[in-house]
N, C-alpha and C positions, 0 to 999 in steps of 0.2 A: 504493500500500500504506500509506504514511504511517508516522509515527514512533510506536512503542508505548511508553507510559510503563511502566517496570519498577518494581515495588514489592516489599514484603516477602513478600507471598503468592507472587509469581512466583519470588522467590529461594528460598523454602522448597521449591518444587517441583523446583529444580535441584540442591539440595545432596544428596549421597549419604552418609548416615551408615553406619558400619561395622555389620556383622552378627556374630552369634556365630561364624560360620565364617571370618571374615576374619583375616588376619595382616598383619604390617607391609608385606610386599611387595604383597599384594593390595589394600591400602588406597592404594597408590600411592607411588612413589619419585620425588622431585623433585630434579633437579639444578640447581645454581646456578653459572653462570660470570659472576660479578658482582664489583664492587668493583675498585679500582685503588690504586696507591700514593698517589695524591692524594685518593681518596675511599673509604677502606676501610670506613667506617661504613655505606655503602649495602648492603653485603653482609650485615652483621649484621641490619639492619632487615628486609631481605627474608626472611631465614631465620626471624626472629622471627614475621613475618606468616604464613608458611607453616605453621610448627609450631602456632601458635595456632589456625589454621583446621582442623587435624586431619589432616595428612598422615601417612602411615605411616613415612616415612624421608626424610631430606635428605642429599644429597651436595653437597660444595662443592669447587670448584676456583677458586683465586684467589691473589693475592699474599700473602706472609707477613705483611704489615701487617694484613690482614684475617683470615688463618687463625689466628694466635695468639690474638687476643681472642675469635674465634668459638668456639674450643674451650674457652676458659674460661667463656664465657657460655652456650654450648649444647654440652656434651660429647657429647650424643647424635648430633651431626652426624658424618657419615662423609666422609673426604677422598678426593679423586681421582676421575678418570673411571671409570665403571662402569655397570652396567645401571640405566636410569632409565625412568620412565613418561613424563616430560615435563621440559622445561628452562625456566629463567628466565635470560636473558642480557642484559647491557648496563647494568644499574643501577650507577651510580657509575663508569662507564667513560668514558674520553675516547679519541677515535680516534687520538690521538698515542701512546697507550700500546700499543706493538706486541704485547707479550706478552698483555695483556688481550684485544686484538682477535683474536689467534690462538686463544685459548681459546674465545671466542664463536663464531668460525668453525667450530671443530671441533665444538662442541655443535650448532650449526645444521646442520652437515653430516650429523648422524645421522638427520635427517628425522623426529625425534620432535615431538609437539606442543610448541610453544615460545612463551613470552612474551618479546617483544623490546622492550626499554626503552632509553631514553636513548642512550648511546654506540653501541649496536649497531643503531640504526634505519637507519644508512647501509648496512647489509648487506642490506637488503631491496630487491627481493623475494627470497624463499627458498623452497625446496621444503618442503612439509608443511603441517600445521595451525598457522597463525601467528596470535597475538594481539599486535598492536603497541599500545604504550601511550604515545603522545606527549602532551606538553602543548602549549598554543597556540604557544609560542615555537618549539618543535621543528617543529611542523607548518608554521609560517610559513617556516622555513628550507627545508623540503622543496620548497615551491611558490614560493619567491621572492617572498612577499608580506609585508605587515606583520602583526604580532601582532594588531593591531586588526581587520584583515580576517578573520582566523580566528575571533576571539572574536565577531565580528558574525554569523557564519554557521557555527557549529560542526558542525551536522548535515550541511551540504553538503560541508564539507571532510573530515569523517570518511568519508562515502560516496565521495568522490573518491579519497582515499588507499586505501580498501579495494579499489577497482577497480585502482588503480595497483600495489598491492603483492600483489594476489590473497590478501587476508588479512582477518581481523576487526580493526577499529581501535577502540580506546578513546581518544577524545579527551578528556583530563581537563580539568575546569573546575568552576565552581559548579553548572552542569548538565553532566553528563558524557554525551557522545554516543557511541553504539556503533553501528557499521555493519559489514556484511560484503560480500563480493564478489557475493553473490546478491541484494543489494538490501534485505535485512532491516535495519531501523533501530530502535534503542531509545534511551531517554533515562532518566537517573536524576538526580533533583533533591533528594536527601535529605541531602546533606552540609552541615554548618554552616559558616559563613564562617571559623570558627576552624581549619578543616582546611587552610587555605592556608598551610602551613608546610613547611620543608625536611624531607625524609625521608618525608613522607606517601605520595608516589608509590612509594618503595621498598617500603614496607609493602604497598601495593596490589598490586605485582607479585608479592609472595609469596603474598598471598591468592588472586589469580587463578591462579597456578601450582599452588597446593594443590588448588583445586577442579578445575582442568584435569587434574591427574595422576590424580585419583580417577575421572575420566570418560573417560580417554584411549582406552580400547579401543573405545568406541562411535563414535568420530569417523570411523572408516574408512567406516562405512555411513551415518552421519548427520553430515556435515560442517557443516551449517547450525547444529547445536546449539552450535557454538563461540561464536557471538554471545550466546546465552542464558547460557552458562557465564560469559562475561565480564561481562554485565550483572548476573547474580546476585552475582558477586564484588564488583562496585562497590557494590551494595546493602549487603552485609555490612560492607564497609569504611566506608561512610557512616553506617550505624547505630551502628557501634562508635565513630565520631567523635562522634556525638550523645551517646552514653552517657559518653564520656570528657570531653566538654566541659561538659555541663549548663549551657550558657550562658556559659562562660568559657574561658580558654586551658588547654591541656593539653600533656603531653609525649608523645613517641612510645611510651614504655613504657606509659603509660596507655591509649593507643589499642590497642596490642597486647593488653593485659590485658583489654580490654572485648570482644574478638572471641569468646572462648568462650561468654560469656553471651548474646551476640547469636545465636549459632548454636543454643544451647539453646532460646531463645525461638522461633526459626524452626521448630525441629523439634517444638515443642509445639503448633503450629497445627493 
């Protein structure tokens, strides 16, 4: 079948814009079980990424160290477990934080489409439509190999992990490799080198979660679409990084701020 290169035109076809009949719930509700006492900022970055991508509503469950600044930064966020279309779990979590891991397990246990990042990768495989988002170091730990081995064959490791986890895998890197358990493979090579900074993956998880939540109902009948949703989200994130960078360094706030204009451009195609 081979690896399909995913670009802006492909991403435009996968993004679902709201219509006049939509309301906040029909646009998708995205839950976050992210952040920890050690890394509360990851939760804020993920929520920022999701809201900038156009989700109808965000729910958050996490430590007080993240909850307090989140409500100041994004007062539209709703706290506590409740009805959601999809989840993002694991960003900014460490497996020694038992309370954070319990929240992630509870979210995963709902069986909703879920983005699994960072500290929650150890909970895989799990039931449901799963998008796992490891970087090369995390993937190397899973398979007991060197980071260099993963970086030398990212497409192969993404496909191997997809089979092992029965999931769609987004292996992050300068070229991001996406694969699913059905053998579909995509690659995105649009990110500028300046995107290799802390927090970028947390924003990406929010972007993926947002697009996923708007498409969640169709996955029951079309599970293979999960990989295309993931690839489209990577394109949006990468193009936003291009815009924020313009050839130089940038901050996460600038990355997030660039997402809406990227989506507007995609929708105008």
